[in-house]
PABANU-437860 format. One record per residue (C-alpha): residue in one letter; x, y, z. Coordinates in steps of 0.1 Angstrom, whole numbers, plus 5000, padded with zeros to 4 digits. Layout:
# PABANU-437860
AXYZ ...
END
This chain:
# PABANU-437860
X214394047986 X217393877968 X217093637940 X218393347962 X215693437989 X212993447962 X214093097947 X213992967982 X210593107990 X209092957960 X210192607973 X207892658004 X204492508003 X201692588027 X200192338049 X196692228041 X196492508014 X196092778042 X198093098041 X198893118078 X200393408099 X203493188104 X203893118067 X203593488058 X206393558084 X208393278069 X208093428034 X208693788043 X211293758071 X209393998093 X208393908129 X205594158129 X202994068103 X201694418103 X204994538089 X204994308059 X204994518027 X205594247999 X204393887995 X205793667968 X203893327972 X203693197936 X203292817932 X203092757969 X199892537970 X197692817985 X193892737984 X192792988011 X194193338016 X193693288052 X195493548073 X196593778045 X193994038058 X196294098088 X198894248066 X197294588067 X200494758053 X200794528023 X201794707991 X202294397966 X200994057967 X201793787942 X199893457947 X199793337912 X199892977900 X197892847930 X194292707936 X192593027951 X188993087944 X187793307974 X189093657974 X187193798005 X190293798027 X191694078007 X188994328015 X191094488044 X194194548024 X193694918019 X197394978010 X197594737983 X198894867949 X199994547930 X198094227929 X198793927909 X196093657911 X196893487877 X196393117871 X194193037899 X190492927901 X188793257905 X185193307892 X183993577914 X185693917924 X183993967957 X186694107981 X188194357955 X185694627963 X186694967970 X190494927972 X191695277974 X195195257958 X195294937937 X196795027904 X197794677888 X195694377888 X196594047869 X193693807866 X194593617835 X194293247834 X191193227858 X187593137853 X185693477851 X183093427826 X180693727832 X181094097822 X178694157852 X181394017875 X183994277862 X181694567872 X183194497907 X186294677893 X184394987888 X184795067926 X188595087922 X189095427910 X192995397909 X192995077887 X195095167856 X196494827845 X194294517841 X195394177828 X192593927820 X194393767790 X197993687784 X198493467754 X196593147758 X196093217795 X192693387792 X189293397812 X186293297793 X184893647795 X187793747770 X186193547742 X182793747744 X181893967714 X182894327720 X185194227749 X187594527745 X184994807739 X182794667768 X185894667792 X186595027782 X182995107788 X183094967825 X186595117831 X187095437812 X190095547831 X192095217824 X195295287807 X196394937798 X194494607791 X196094277786 X199394447780 X197894677754 X197995047759 X194495217755 X195695567760 X198795787757 X201495767730 X201895387730 X198195337723 X198795507689 X201595267682 X199194977690 X196595117665 X199095147638 X200394807643 X196794657642 X196194827610 X199394657597 X198294327610 X194894367593 X196494447559 X198894147562 X195993917572 X194094027539 X197193927519 X197593587534 X199093327509 X197592987507 X200092697510 X198892577477 X199992897461 X203592837471 X206092717445 X206792337446 X210292257459 X212592097432 X215091827440 X218691887438 X219391617412 X216891437389 X215191117399 X217190897377 X220591057388 X221790747408 X220190497385 X222390557358 X225390307354 X228890427365 X231290317339 X234290387362 X235490597392 X235990897371 X232390907360 X231390857398 X233591127409 X232191367382 X228691297395 X229791357431 X231491677421 X228391807403 X226291717433 X228691897458 X228492217435 X224792187434 X224592157472 X227192447476 X224992657454 X221992597476 X224192707507 X224993037489 X221293097483 X220493017518 X223293257529 X221793537507 X218393477522 X219693497557 X221493817548 X218193957534 X216393857566 X218994047586 X218294357565 X214594307569 X215094317607 X217094627604 X214494777583 X211694687605 X213494837636 X214095167617 X210495157608 X209395147643 X211895427652 X210295627625 X206695537638 X207495637673 X209295967660 X206296047640 X203895997670 X206196227691 X206296487662 X209996437657 X211796447624 X215296357633 X215195987620 X216995937588 X215295777558 X215195397555 X218295267538 X218395107504 X220494817515 X217794557507 X217494677470 X221194677467 X221294297481 X218694207456 X220694357429 X223594157439 X221693827439 
END
């Protein structure tokens, strides 16, 4: 499907919130509904999945950002591999049982509040990637104590949860980053500990009498030089930030190489130290 077709599809809206056979044909461009492989129906006003069960060869389905709450019409989709149900009104997962090839499932931004409800997913042996939370778009169950460990207990074969890898090489990176975050959080600086900003000129700078234009010009020249020095410091700070970004990128490369057992990454440069010496 081209980008123009996809953009056009998103402009279509279902009648009465019902995903009808005619609407599916309109979205897919297929005359025979059993031949439909992909459906992209994001933000189309769907409340009822209706005739989607007739698409028995469907591989991917995106019905995100609608008002769906009942998933039972999905139970016949035995070829479905990718399913995006994010940002709907889903509380129960009945209809997702025993999907034989489902690999990716996005449920973020719904109303699932029970770990018991998520046990339904235990009947999907091929499920490897599950999204229940994406930033602020989360299900109530995501705020439960021990959320991560409980999900891993229910779905031990899961590779990714909420865009976080649980297994494989990338999982080691996430663990290292979590350790770094925890260390930084322990070193948080209070706003009250920050130095007080100093004014560029004294409070009585403009209150003094100007005896002549020369005196005024001298003051303006002093003010201009002071402002210029501020810009110089700002430039130095920006340059140091660029160096920080470079150092961080190199550190991530070294971390990745360390995980892979590689040793061909050069040591981090000393450019920041040199820049600090210049300042």
